[in-house]
C-alpha positions as CSV (number, residue, x, y, z in Angstrom):
1,M,-24.2,49.8,12.2
2,S,-26.6,51.6,15.3
3,N,-29.4,48.8,13.7
4,D,-26.9,46.6,15.0
5,K,-25.9,48.3,19.0
6,Y,-29.5,48.6,19.9
7,S,-30.2,45.9,18.8
8,I,-27.9,44.1,21.0
9,I,-29.5,46.7,23.9
10,A,-32.2,45.9,23.7
11,L,-31.7,41.9,23.8
12,L,-29.4,42.5,27.1
13,R,-32.7,44.5,28.7
14,E,-34.4,41.1,27.1
15,E,-32.3,38.9,29.4
16,F,-32.5,41.6,32.7
17,E,-35.9,41.1,32.4
18,R,-36.2,37.5,32.4
19,R,-33.9,36.8,34.9
20,E,-36.2,39.0,37.0
21,S,-38.8,36.7,36.8
22,L,-37.1,33.9,37.7
23,L,-36.0,35.2,41.4
24,A,-39.9,36.2,41.8
25,D,-40.5,33.6,43.1
26,M,-38.0,32.9,45.4
27,H,-37.6,33.3,49.6
28,K,-34.8,36.2,50.6
29,A,-32.7,32.5,51.9
30,Q,-32.5,30.8,48.7
31,I,-31.4,33.8,46.8
32,S,-28.9,34.2,49.7
33,T,-27.5,30.3,50.8
34,P,-24.6,30.1,48.6
35,R,-24.5,26.8,46.3
36,P,-23.7,23.4,47.6
37,S,-21.2,23.3,44.9
38,S,-20.1,26.7,45.2
39,P,-19.6,29.3,47.2
40,W,-20.9,31.7,45.8
41,S,-25.3,32.8,46.2
42,I,-27.5,32.9,43.8
43,K,-27.0,36.7,44.9
44,D,-23.7,37.2,43.8
45,V,-23.7,34.7,40.5
46,V,-27.2,37.9,40.0
47,A,-25.0,40.4,40.8
48,Y,-21.6,39.8,38.7
49,L,-23.8,39.2,35.9
50,H,-25.5,42.2,36.6
51,A,-21.5,44.3,36.2
52,Q,-21.0,42.2,33.4
53,Q,-24.3,43.6,31.8
54,Q,-24.0,47.1,32.4
55,R,-19.9,46.9,30.5
56,S,-22.1,45.1,27.6
57,T,-23.9,48.0,27.5
58,N,-22.1,50.8,28.3
59,T,-19.5,49.5,25.9
60,A,-22.6,49.2,23.2
61,R,-23.2,52.6,23.5
């Protein structure tokens, strides 16, 4: 079971790093402006996904 736990944590970290690299080239205005199809900005979505990732990581530990 512990191998599965560490694999899940590693996958979650990889996903976080992937998201960071996608955002690295974006301007602040692009990240902060709500999308036309949603009241949420990219910043809002990333914050939500980060919180979910933290919960998943803490649960796996």
